[in-house]
N, C-alpha and C positions, 0 to 999 in steps of 0.2 A: 364272790359268788363267779363273777365272770374271770377273774384272775385264775381260780380253780380250774374252771373249764377250759380255758386256754392251756393251763399246766397239763391237764390230762389229754387235749389234743396234741400237744408238743410230745408228751411220754408216749403216745401211740403211734406217732409219726416216726419217732426215733427208734422205735420196736420195729416198725415196717423196713424201714433204712436198714436196719441192723441185719434184717433177714435177706434184703437185697444187695448188700455188699458182699460181693465174692471175696474169696480166699486171698484172691491176687490184689485185693484193694479197690479195685474198680467198682462200679455199680452196674449189674448187669443191664443191658441196654437191647431193647426188642423195637424192630420195625417191619412194617409190611413192605415187601419188595415184588414187583413183577418176576415171576420165575417163567422164562420164555418158554410156551408150549404146554404149561399147565396151570396158569392163571397167578394168584397171588399167593404168596408163601410168608410166614414169620421167618424172620432171621434174629439170631442172639447175636451180638457183639460182645468178645470178651474185654476188649482194651478200649472203650470209647471215652478219650479224655474229656471231649467237651461236655457230654452228659455227667461225667463225674465230676468236673467243676462246676458246673450248675448246681450240683446237690451240695458240693462242699461249701459254697460261698454263704449260704444261709446257715450251715452249720457252724460257721465261724463266728456266728453272732449268739449262738445259745450257749450260754453258760453250765455245762453238765458234765458229768464224767463219760456218760455214753457219747454225746455229741464230740467231745475233744477226742474220745477213742477213734471213731469213725473219721473225724477230719485227720487226725494224725496218720492211720491207716491207709487212707486214700492219698493224702499227699506223698507218703514215703512210697507207695507203689508207683505215683507218676512220675517222681522226681528223677529216675533213670531213664525217662524217655525225653526228658529236657535237653536241647540241647545247648551247647556251651553259651550261648548268646541270652539264654533264659526264655526260650520260644518251645511251646509245645504245639502238637498237632491234634486236630479231630480226633483220627484214631491214632491210637499210641502203639499199634502193633504193625509191623513190617508185612505181616502176613494176612491183615486184613482183606476184604474183597476190593474195597477202594482206597486209594492212596489220596490223601488230600494234604496238601503243603501246608506249613506253617501259616498261621492266620491270627488275627488280632483278638478274635474272640475267645478262642481256648487261652490263648497265651495272657490276656489280661485278667481272666478268671482265676487263672492258676497264680500269676502274680499276685493278686490280692490275697488268695490263701495263704501265699509263703508270706506276705506282709503280716498277716494277723497271727502267724506262727512264728514271727520275729525272725524271719529268714529272707529279708527283702531282696528281689533280684534287681540288678543292676541293668534294666532293659529299655527304660522311660524313652531315651534318645531314639531307639528303633521304632516306637510308637510314632513318637513326633514326626518321623520322618514319612510316615504314611499319610500325612494331610497334603494332599495336592494343591496346585495353584488356585483351584475354586474352592479351597477350604473344606473338601469333602475328605473323609476318612478312608482308606482303602481298607477293605476287609482281609484280603491277602497280603502278605508281605512282599512288597514290589520292589526290585533295586531303583535306586535313583542315582543321579551322578556321583553323590557324595559316598552314599551307602554301598556301593560297589567297590569303592576303594578303601573304605574302613572297616567293611564287615566281611569277610571272607566266606561265610556260609552262603552268600548268595552265588558263589561259583559252584559248579557241580562237584560233590564230593565222590 
């Protein structure tokens, strides 16, 4: 009985996600932002990698035709926005209103999705390098003495 209810809820969720996945593969993203001079306004973002990655991760654990279609379509859409070191940005469109550099959240989520699709990224060392001397983990990919010499993406492109 409970399993049937869970299956119904999963099916309803997949239908909702199918309706919210844009043709470009990303999931539609909305937020409320101040519009200077006229209060708050809703904004829609076409290519929000972070939100898309957060939706793809649980889809990777659901074994159904619909979840796999959503997963593959979302991953395929975002793979072109990955840099050559296997990192993704929060927003994946250079024309978005806000530029956010490569960071560990989005990159680790997409790396997990790639692993689940049997397309693992070779970027673990970049993540390990983000642990500082206090054993805290940096959110943004920051250059350190070793990474500046080993990873040219830290240089301005």
